[in-house]
Structure formats: structure tokens, C-alpha cells
C-alpha positions, -999 to 999 in steps of 0.1 A, spaced: -72 -373 -23 -75 -333 -11 -100 -329 -40 -120 -354 -28 -118 -342 5 -130 -307 -3 -156 -319 -25 -173 -341 0 -169 -315 25 -170 -277 23 -178 -279 -14 -204 -304 -12 -237 -295 -29 -269 -285 -13 -276 -292 25 -247 -314 27 -221 -285 29 -241 -271 59 -240 -306 75 -203 -307 66 -197 -271 85 -217 -284 114 -193 -313 119 -163 -294 115 -174 -269 142 -184 -291 164 -152 -295 185 -150 -257 190 -166 -247 224 -168 -210 227 -192 -209 256 -195 -232 287 -211 -266 287 -247 -269 285 -252 -236 265 -258 -231 229 -225 -235 208 -216 -218 174 -221 -254 154 -256 -260 178 -269 -226 166 -260 -236 128 -280 -271 135 -308 -253 149 -312 -230 118 -309 -259 97 -333 -281 115 -359 -252 116 -354 -249 78 -359 -285 71 -390 -288 94 -410 -256 78 -395 -263 42 -407 -302 46 -371 -317 39 -375 -341 74 -385 -370 53 -368 -401 69 -396 -425 58 -386 -465 57 -353 -460 73 -351 -484 101 -386 -471 115 -383 -496 146 -353 -478 160 -368 -443 152 -400 -457 174 -380 -466 206 -360 -434 203 -392 -415 204 -408 -435 234 -376 -431 251 -378 -392 246 -414 -392 257 -407 -410 288 -379 -389 294 -394 -357 290 -424 -371 313 -401 -379 341 -382 -347 338 -415 -328 337 -430 -345 370 -398 -337 390 -400 -301 379 -435 -299 389 -429 -316 424 -400 -292 433 -420 -259 425 -411 -233 455 -379 -255 464 -344 -244 459 -324 -263 439 -287 -264 423 -279 -267 388 -299 -270 355 -337 -273 361 -351 -308 355 -375 -296 328 -346 -277 308 -327 -313 305 -358 -324 282 -342 -299 256 -310 -316 253 -326 -346 244 -352 -333 222 -323 -314 203 -305 -347 200 -334 -366 190 -343 -339 163 -304 -341 151 -308 -380 147 -337 -375 125 -321 -350 104 -293 -370 97 -316 -396 85 -334 -375 61 -302 -360 48 -292 -397 39 -327 -402 25 -319 -372 1 -285 -377 -10 -277 -414 -2 -239 -425 -8 -231 -386 -11 -242 -382 25 -221 -411 36 -191 -397 19 -196 -362 32 -200 -372 70 -169 -394 69 -148 -368 52 -161 -342 75 -150 -360 106 -115 -368 92 -110 -332 82 -123 -322 119 -99 -344 135 -73 -331 112 -82 -298 120 -80 -301 156 -45 -316 156 -32 -290 132 -44 -262 153 -37 -278 186 -3 -257 190 -29 -228 190 -55 -240 217 -54 -222 254 -28 -236 275 -31 -256 303 -8 -271 329 -29 -301 338 -51 -323 310 -58 -305 275 -87 -300 261 -80 -283 230 -110 -260 220 -135 -284 242 -144 -272 278 -127 -300 297 -107 -331 287 -132 -360 292 -154 -340 263 -120 -343 239 -114 -381 249 -150 -390 242 -149 -370 209 -122 -391 201 -139 -422 204 -171 -412 187 -153 -396 157 -133 -429 151 -167 -448 155 -181 -430 129 -151 -431 107 -151 -471 113 -189 -478 106 -187 -459 69 -153 -465 56 -165 -498 38 -191 -478 22 -167 -450 6 -139 -454 -16 -110 -445 5 -75 -454 10 -67 -473 41 -40 -450 48 -66 -426 57 -81 -450 82 -45 -453 99 -44 -414 98 -78 -413 113 -65 -437 144 -30 -418 147 -45 -382 148 -73 -395 172 -46 -414 192 -26 -379 197 -58 -358 207 -63 -385 233 -28 -379 245 -33 -346 246 -65 -351 268 -43 -377 292 -76 -396 291 -66 -435 299 -100 -445 291 -100 -430 256 -65 -442 247 -76 -477 260 -107 -475 238 -89 -466 207 -66 -494 210 -96 -518 211 -110 -500 182 -78 -506 163 -76 -544 167 -114 -548 163 -111 -531 127 -80 -552 121 -98 -586 130 -132 -570 112 -112 -564 79 -91 -597 83 -57 -576 84 -46 -598 111 -16 -613 91 18 -620 100 31 -588 80 4 -567 103 14 -582 137 50 -573 130 41 -539 118 21 -534 151 54 -547 169 76 -521 153 48 -494 160 49 -508 194 84 -501 200 82 -467 181 57 -452 204 76 -455 235 107 -444 218 93 -414 206 77 -406 239 110 -408 256 129 -386 227 102 -354 220 87 -326 239 53 -338 236 60 -372 248 79 -362 277 49 -335 285 23 -363 282 43 -389 307 48 -357 331 9 -352 328 -1 -392 332 23 -396 358 7 -363 379 -25 -374 374 -18 -411 390 -1 -396 417 -23 -366 425 -55 -379 418 -87 -358 429 -103 -389 444 -93 -395 482 -80 -427 491 -111 -436 512 -135 -429 485 -147 -459 461 -149 -455 428 -185 -464 430 -189 -434 451 -165 -410 430 -188 -417 399 -221 -412 418 -233 -448 418 -240 -446 454 -269 -430 450 -285 -458 435 -278 -480 467 -289 -451 489 -320 -445 469 -330 -481 453 -366 -472 452 -361 -449 421 -347 -476 399 -383 -486 394 -396 -454 374 -366 -431 375 -353 -400 396 -351 -377 366 -322 -354 361 -317 -321 380 -323 -315 417 -293 -336 426 -295 -319 463 -322 -346 467 -299 -375 471 -275 -388 499 -244 -391 475 -208 -385 477 -208 -358 450 -231 -336 460 -251 -314 436 -238 -333 408 -251 -357 381 -240 -394 380 -208 -393 361 -219 -421 338 -245 -426 310 -254 -459 320 -260 -453 352 -278 -421 346 -302 -438 322 -306 -466 351 -311 -442 381 -328 -412 365 -352 -431 341 -357 -464 360 -371 -497 346 -386 -483 317 -362 -458 305 -337 -486 309 -356 -512 288 -365 -484 262 -330 -475 258 -318 -510 253 -344 -519 233 -333 -488 209 -297 -499 210 -308 -536 200 -330 -522 169 -298 -503 158 -275 -533 157 -300 -562 150 -292 -582 116 -259 -562 115 -223 -579 111 -205 -582 143 -178 -560 139 -205 -529 138 -217 -538 174 -179 -544 185 -172 -507 173 -200 -495 198 -182 -516 230 -156 -490 233 -181 -462 232 -206 -475 259 -176 -485 280 -162 -452 280 -199 -438 292 -197 -462 324 -175 -439 342 -184 -406 321 -219 -388 314 -223 -384 276 -260 -388 269 -260 -349 264 -231 -351 236 -242 -345 204 -218 -366 184 -227 -397 203 -262 -398 187 -247 -387 154 -226 -419 154 -254 -438 166 -275 -422 136 -249 -440 110 -263 -475 122 -299 -471 103 -279 -456 75 -259 -485 71 -283 -509 77 -302 -497 49 -275 -496 26 -268 -531 34 -302 -542 29 -299 -522 -8 -270 -543 -15 -287 -574 -7 -316 -567 -30 -294 -556 -57 -273 -589 -57 -308 -610 -55 -316 -588 -85 -286 -596 -102 -288 -637 -95 -326 -635 -110 -313 -619 -143 -285 -644 -144 -309 -672 -139 -332 -659 -165 -303 -655 -190 -291 -691 -182 -326 -705 -186 -332 -689 -220 
């Protein structure tokens, strides 16, 4: 397994090696959020080389989803540029509206780069991506004792705990989407669940832990593993986990931090979750739901969380980009899951559920996860075509 792991990651051939390094480096944030991290610098170089060398070839790979993503990008950039022009000479706090476009352009390019690598390497790209994500998660767990210490929620090498929690969900989503196409022992899938659960516990993220539980049962159901044996195993694990939490230092620390978070919540008692997440600006400025308010210059709004963005991916799309942006975003998502088995759509549910209370649209690994859908859809079409060809040959042999 170790040889297979290395051959598909750090020892992979061609561009796949650098793609693997990018995925492994992604969880290491050495600079403030919103700035270029080491992994982003590597990806920027890869994008430049691939564009100038003509290697960004993604033709015939789910053209519809790429089209809707491009239209969404154009609309996002247009709205933010208009907001920037309207704010000339005014004092605003936070990242300028026009600069927000760079995050979406970058994520769009990474999305296309992933498709182009699949076009070039096909199954090797799928194996490289799955094993690289697994290796990245393993590295985070192994290196967790050496991460910067914190008395509150852990973030390891990210800048905040929510990033770590969201990373666990997106990473596991990628693993589950691709695992059917890679010859990998099911034990490693369970290892992925255990390690991601550990990282979610480090972040003390209730949303992440809940999402991982949902993903686990979706995985069992999709793979028809909900047998009596599995249920008994789950019961044993369900008993073992509380016992472990009560008898180990890590468990005791997790429980203490979880209780502390519940008891010492930062949200005042008289403030609703709607207000605390920034949704109140939607009710206070409903006119922006038509064409969108754009991002940045948050001091424009009457809201509880002044000078901050809405703590929600869905809320950001709806309020900042209005009806056109929301329609384009959901057309893009629908084009990804169209004609796909139900399980793959279900794998996305926890990802977007987490996005209801957290802003994750700038988190590149989220877009990497979405790029796996066109990849898998192309693979499923190829399988269907091969089966059709085999039936034709079988019929020809039978008739002759």
C-alpha cells in the first residue's frame, strides 16, 4: 500500500507530481487568510506554465458545467467592479470589492486545471487526487502534536478552526466521490473517516462532526453495507468512542473545550442566529436580492456583524449576487449532478449544509471537490460506452 501511495503522489509522473504536492501543502497556512499561501504560489506557477504551454485542454469534459461556472464568474466580477466604481472616494473597511474577483478567478482556473489534468492522465489523475488527499489528511494527524498550541478550538496549520472543519468535510467528500474508481482497500476509506473525525474533534466543530456522521451513513447506504454485521460494528464503535473520550487525555480535552464552547458562547443571548450569521442584512436591505450587493464595503449595510461578510456561502450568493447569481450558481450545481447516481449528490449535502453557517466560497478545496463531478461523470459515460461496445461484440459473435 505504501508503494502504491507514493507512486500515485510524490513519485507520480509529470504534472501529477506537482498536483499532488499542491494538495498536500494546501492545509498549511503560513500567512494571514486572504493572502497567498505556499500552495497557492505553487498553483499559480502551474497555471502560468499550463496556459502558456497550451496544456489547459479540457474539451469534451462536461461542457455545460464549465459554461455555467464561466457565466457565474462573469456576473460576480461585473457586480464587484460596479460596486468598486460606485465607492470611489469613499472610505470602506476590509478587502476591496474588485479584489474579491481574484479569488473567484483563481478558483475557476484551478477547476479548469483539474479537468485538464484528468484529460491528460485520466485514471492516473483520479488515483493521484484520492491518494494525495488521503496523504494530506494523514500528515495533518501525524503533525498535529507539533501544531501551534491553543487554549481554545484547534486549527492545526490553518488560520482558524472553521477552515479545519470545512477541510475535513471537503476532503472526505473527494475521497468518497473517487473511491469507486480506484482499487483501494475499504480499510483506507474507514481510516479516512477516523482521521477526518479526529481533525474535526481538534477543531471542536459540531457542524463538521455532524456532517461526517451523515457522510458515513450515506457511504454505507450507497455501497449497500448496512448489514446486521455493520450495524453491530457501529454499535460497538458507538460505545468505544465515548469510553475513549472519557479515558484519554485527548478525549478529556475535547469534552472540556466542547463544554467551554457551549457555555461561553460568543453570541449574546438576545441575538438570534439569523443576526449573528449576518442574514439580517437580507431583511434590512431586500432590494439587493434582485441584482446583488456585491462583496466588500460591508459598512454599507445595517447589520449586527458590522464590517464583516455574511457567515454563509448560500447567503453570500443570494445577497451579494442576487437572482442572476443565485440562478447561475444552482444551474452550475445542477449541471454537475445531472444524470449522476443519487449517492454523489448526497455526498454534497453535508458540504452545503456546513456552508449555511460558514462562508466557504473562497476555499479552493471546495472547488476542487466540485471539479471531481465532471471527472466522475465522464468516467461513468466511458464505462457505459464500453459496456455498449461489449454487448455489440457479444451480439455479433452470437449471430455469427
